[in-house]
C-alpha positions as CSV (number, residue, x, y, z in Angstrom):
1,M,-9.0,76.6,-20.9
2,Q,-7.2,74.9,-23.7
3,K,-4.1,74.4,-21.5
4,Q,-6.2,73.0,-18.7
5,S,-7.9,70.7,-21.2
6,L,-4.5,69.5,-22.5
7,H,-3.2,68.9,-19.0
8,L,-6.3,66.9,-18.2
9,K,-6.0,64.8,-21.3
10,L,-2.3,64.1,-20.5
11,A,-3.2,63.1,-16.9
12,M,-5.9,60.7,-18.1
13,A,-3.5,59.2,-20.6
14,V,-0.9,58.5,-17.9
15,L,-3.5,57.1,-15.5
16,T,-4.9,54.8,-18.3
17,A,-1.4,53.6,-19.1
18,T,-0.5,52.9,-15.5
19,C,-3.7,50.9,-14.9
20,S,-3.0,48.9,-18.1
21,M,0.5,48.0,-16.8
22,L,-0.8,47.0,-13.4
23,H,-3.3,44.6,-15.0
24,S,-0.9,43.3,-17.6
25,P,0.1,39.6,-17.3
26,G,3.7,40.8,-17.9
27,V,3.9,42.6,-14.5
28,A,5.2,40.0,-12.1
29,A,4.3,42.0,-9.0
30,D,0.6,41.6,-9.5
31,K,0.6,38.2,-11.3
32,P,-1.3,35.6,-9.1
33,K,0.9,32.8,-7.9
34,A,-0.1,29.3,-8.8
35,A,-0.9,27.1,-5.8
36,T,1.9,24.6,-6.9
37,D,4.4,27.5,-6.8
38,K,3.7,28.2,-3.1
39,L,6.7,27.4,-0.9
40,V,6.3,25.3,2.2
41,D,8.6,24.9,5.1
42,C,10.2,21.4,5.3
43,I,12.6,19.5,7.4
44,L,15.3,17.8,5.2
45,I,16.9,14.7,6.6
46,D,20.0,13.6,4.6
47,Q,20.9,10.0,5.2
48,D,23.0,7.2,3.7
49,D,21.4,3.7,3.9
50,Q,23.2,0.5,3.1
51,K,20.2,-0.9,1.2
52,I,18.7,2.0,-0.7
53,G,21.7,4.3,-1.0
54,K,21.6,8.0,-0.5
55,M,18.3,9.3,1.0
56,K,16.8,12.7,1.2
57,L,13.6,12.9,3.3
58,Y,11.5,16.1,3.0
59,L,8.9,16.5,5.7
60,A,6.4,19.3,5.7
61,R,3.2,19.7,7.7
62,D,1.0,18.4,4.9
63,H,3.5,16.7,2.6
64,A,6.3,14.2,2.6
65,R,8.8,13.1,-0.1
66,L,11.6,10.6,-0.2
67,D,14.4,10.5,-2.8
68,A,16.4,7.3,-2.5
69,M,18.5,4.8,-4.5
70,N,20.9,7.7,-5.1
71,G,18.1,9.8,-6.6
72,L,16.6,7.0,-8.8
73,L,13.6,6.3,-6.6
74,H,11.0,8.9,-5.5
75,V,8.1,8.6,-3.1
76,V,5.6,11.3,-2.3
77,S,2.6,11.6,0.0
78,S,0.3,14.5,0.9
79,A,-2.7,15.4,3.1
80,P,-5.6,14.8,3.5
81,D,-5.4,11.1,2.5
82,W,-1.6,10.6,2.7
83,D,-1.7,7.9,0.0
84,V,1.7,7.1,-1.3
85,H,2.9,7.4,-4.9
86,C,6.2,6.0,-6.1
87,W,8.2,6.2,-9.3
88,N,11.7,5.5,-10.6
89,H,14.2,6.5,-13.3
90,D,12.7,3.8,-15.6
91,K,9.4,5.6,-15.5
92,Q,7.7,2.8,-13.5
93,S,5.2,3.8,-10.9
94,F,3.1,2.3,-8.1
95,S,0.6,3.7,-5.6
96,I,-0.6,2.3,-2.3
97,S,-2.9,3.6,0.5
98,Q,-1.6,5.3,3.6
99,R,-2.7,2.2,5.6
100,E,-0.7,-0.2,3.4
101,W,2.4,2.1,3.5
102,H,2.2,2.4,7.3
103,E,2.0,-1.4,7.6
104,S,4.8,-2.4,5.4
105,G,6.7,0.6,4.0
106,I,9.1,-0.4,1.2
107,E,7.9,-4.0,1.4
108,S,10.3,-6.7,2.3
109,L,13.3,-4.3,2.3
110,S,13.9,-4.5,6.1
111,A,12.6,-6.1,9.2
112,S,10.2,-4.2,11.4
113,N,11.6,-2.1,14.3
114,R,8.2,-1.7,16.0
115,K,8.6,-4.3,18.7
116,L,12.2,-3.0,19.3
117,F,11.0,0.4,20.4
118,D,7.8,-0.7,22.1
119,D,8.9,-3.8,24.2
120,P,8.3,-3.6,28.0
121,K,10.5,-6.6,28.4
122,N,13.4,-5.0,26.6
123,P,12.9,-1.2,27.0
124,P,15.0,1.1,24.9
125,Q,17.7,3.3,26.4
126,K,17.0,7.0,26.5
127,L,19.8,9.3,25.2
128,T,20.6,12.5,23.4
129,F,21.6,12.2,19.8
130,M,22.3,15.0,17.3
131,G,21.1,17.4,20.0
132,M,17.7,15.9,20.6
133,P,16.1,13.2,22.8
134,A,16.2,9.8,21.2
135,L,15.9,6.0,22.0
136,K,18.4,3.3,21.4
137,N,17.9,-0.5,21.3
138,S,19.2,-3.7,19.6
139,R,18.0,-6.9,18.1
140,I,19.5,-10.0,16.5
141,S,19.2,-10.2,12.7
142,H,21.0,-12.1,9.9
143,T,23.3,-10.9,7.1
144,G,21.7,-10.8,3.7
145,S,18.1,-10.4,5.0
146,G,15.7,-8.1,3.2
147,Y,14.6,-7.8,-0.5
148,V,17.8,-6.3,-2.0
149,G,20.1,-8.3,0.2
150,S,18.5,-11.6,-0.4
151,F,18.4,-11.1,-4.1
152,Y,22.2,-10.5,-4.4
153,R,23.2,-13.0,-1.7
154,S,25.0,-16.1,-3.0
155,S,23.3,-19.4,-2.2
156,S,26.5,-20.6,-0.7
157,E,26.7,-17.7,1.7
158,K,26.0,-18.6,5.3
159,R,23.8,-16.4,7.4
160,Q,25.6,-15.1,10.5
161,P,23.9,-13.8,13.6
162,T,24.2,-10.0,13.6
163,R,23.3,-7.5,16.3
164,M,21.5,-4.5,14.8
165,T,21.5,-1.4,17.0
166,F,19.1,1.5,16.2
167,I,18.8,5.0,17.4
168,A,15.5,6.8,16.6
169,T,13.6,10.0,17.7
170,A,10.1,11.4,17.8
171,H,11.3,15.0,18.6
172,L,11.3,16.6,15.1
173,K,8.0,18.3,15.7
174,L,6.3,16.6,12.8
175,S,2.6,16.6,12.0
176,R,0.8,13.4,12.6
177,G,0.6,12.7,8.9
178,A,4.3,13.3,8.3
179,A,5.2,11.2,11.4
180,A,3.0,8.3,10.1
181,F,4.8,8.5,6.8
182,C,8.1,8.0,8.6
183,E,6.7,5.2,10.7
184,G,5.9,3.4,7.4
185,L,9.4,4.1,5.9
186,Y,11.4,3.0,9.0
187,L,8.7,0.6,10.3
188,T,8.8,2.3,13.7
189,T,6.3,3.4,16.4
190,P,5.1,7.0,17.3
191,N,7.7,7.1,20.1
192,S,10.5,6.5,17.6
193,S,9.2,7.6,14.2
194,V,12.5,8.6,12.5
195,V,15.6,6.3,12.6
196,L,18.7,8.4,12.8
197,E,21.4,5.7,12.9
198,A,21.7,1.9,12.5
199,Q,24.7,-0.3,13.1
200,S,25.3,-3.9,12.4
201,K,27.9,-6.2,14.1
202,A,28.4,-9.7,13.0
203,V,30.1,-12.2,15.3
204,G,33.9,-11.6,15.1
205,Q,33.5,-8.6,12.8
206,P,33.9,-4.9,13.5
207,A,30.7,-2.8,13.7
208,K,29.4,-1.3,10.5
209,T,27.1,1.7,10.1
210,S,24.2,0.6,7.9
211,L,22.2,3.9,8.2
212,K,23.8,7.2,8.9
213,T,22.2,10.7,9.3
214,N,24.5,13.3,7.7
215,S,22.4,16.4,8.5
216,I,18.9,17.7,9.5
217,T,18.2,21.1,8.1
218,N,15.2,23.4,7.3
219,V,14.4,24.2,3.6
220,K,11.6,25.5,1.5
221,K,10.1,23.6,-1.4
222,P,7.2,24.3,-3.8
223,V,4.0,22.3,-3.4
224,A,4.5,20.7,-6.8
225,F,7.7,19.1,-5.5
226,F,5.5,16.7,-3.5
227,S,3.5,15.4,-6.5
228,A,4.3,12.6,-8.9
229,P,4.6,13.4,-12.6
230,S,1.2,13.5,-14.3
231,Q,2.5,12.0,-17.6
232,G,5.1,9.6,-18.8
233,L,4.8,7.0,-16.1
234,R,3.7,3.4,-16.6
235,P,2.3,1.1,-13.9
236,A,4.6,-1.4,-12.3
237,P,3.5,-4.8,-10.8
238,S,4.6,-3.9,-7.3
239,L,6.3,-1.4,-5.1
240,A,9.3,-3.8,-4.9
241,A,9.6,-3.6,-8.7
242,V,9.8,0.2,-8.6
243,V,12.4,0.0,-5.9
244,A,14.5,-2.5,-7.8
245,G,14.2,-0.8,-11.2
246,K,13.7,-2.3,-14.7
247,G,17.0,-4.2,-14.8
248,I,16.4,-6.3,-11.7
249,E,12.8,-6.8,-12.6
250,E,13.7,-8.4,-16.0
251,M,16.3,-10.6,-14.4
252,M,13.7,-11.8,-11.9
253,L,11.2,-12.5,-14.7
254,N,13.8,-14.5,-16.7
255,F,14.8,-16.4,-13.6
256,S,11.1,-17.3,-12.8
257,G,10.4,-18.4,-16.4
258,S,7.8,-15.6,-16.9
259,K,9.6,-14.2,-19.9
C-alpha cells in the first residue's frame, strides 16, 4: 500500500509540473499570438521612380504600405476605412481620408493618368507585360512638371514638349481597397490601377525610363507593419511637406518670408 501511495504521489507531482509548464508564459508553444504579430500575405512591387526614388509597395487584402524616397517616406492604409497615414525620417506626419488620397494621391507630384487609360477617343493599346495583361498609352507633358521637379527647376530652364508613355495593369488580383490605394498613388482608373513602367521622350532626346518595375513577388508581413508609429511623430502642414522632408520645407518657408 505504501509503495502504491508513493507511486501515486509521484504521478500527481509529474502531472502538476506538466500542467504548470503548459500554462507558463515562458512556453512559446501555448503563448497566444498578438494580433499585430499575425502574418498576412502580400504582393511586393519593387520600383524605381524618377521623382520619389526607390519604391516598395506592399499590397495585402486589407492593408497597403508604400516605402518611397529611398526608404525615407512611409505611407500606410488599412481596412475598413482605408484612410491614409504618412510619415518621414524627420518624424513629420500627415493623414488624409481615403477619398482625398484617391482623388489626388501624393498631391502635385505628378499629372493624372486617369483620362489616359479611360479615353474612348484615344483608347490604350492592349499588350502583355511582365507576363500579365496590361494597357499602354501616351500623353504630352513638359519637363520639370510636378512638385519636386518644379521646385528644383531653374527659372531659366525652358519647358520642352515631352511624350510620356505608360504601361499599367489591373491583373494583380487585388482587393478593391488595395486597388483603390494604387489608383490614388498612380492616379489611375480601375482598368489600370498599377503603373508598371513609364518612359519620357523629349524632342530630339533619347527615351528615358522615369518609372521601372524591378520585380513583383509574394511576401508575408506582420499586421503591425501596416501601422504608423503611435509615438514620436509631429503633425506636418501638408502631405507635400512630409514628402519633401524638413530640409526642403524650411527652404520654402524662408523663400516665402514665413520664417
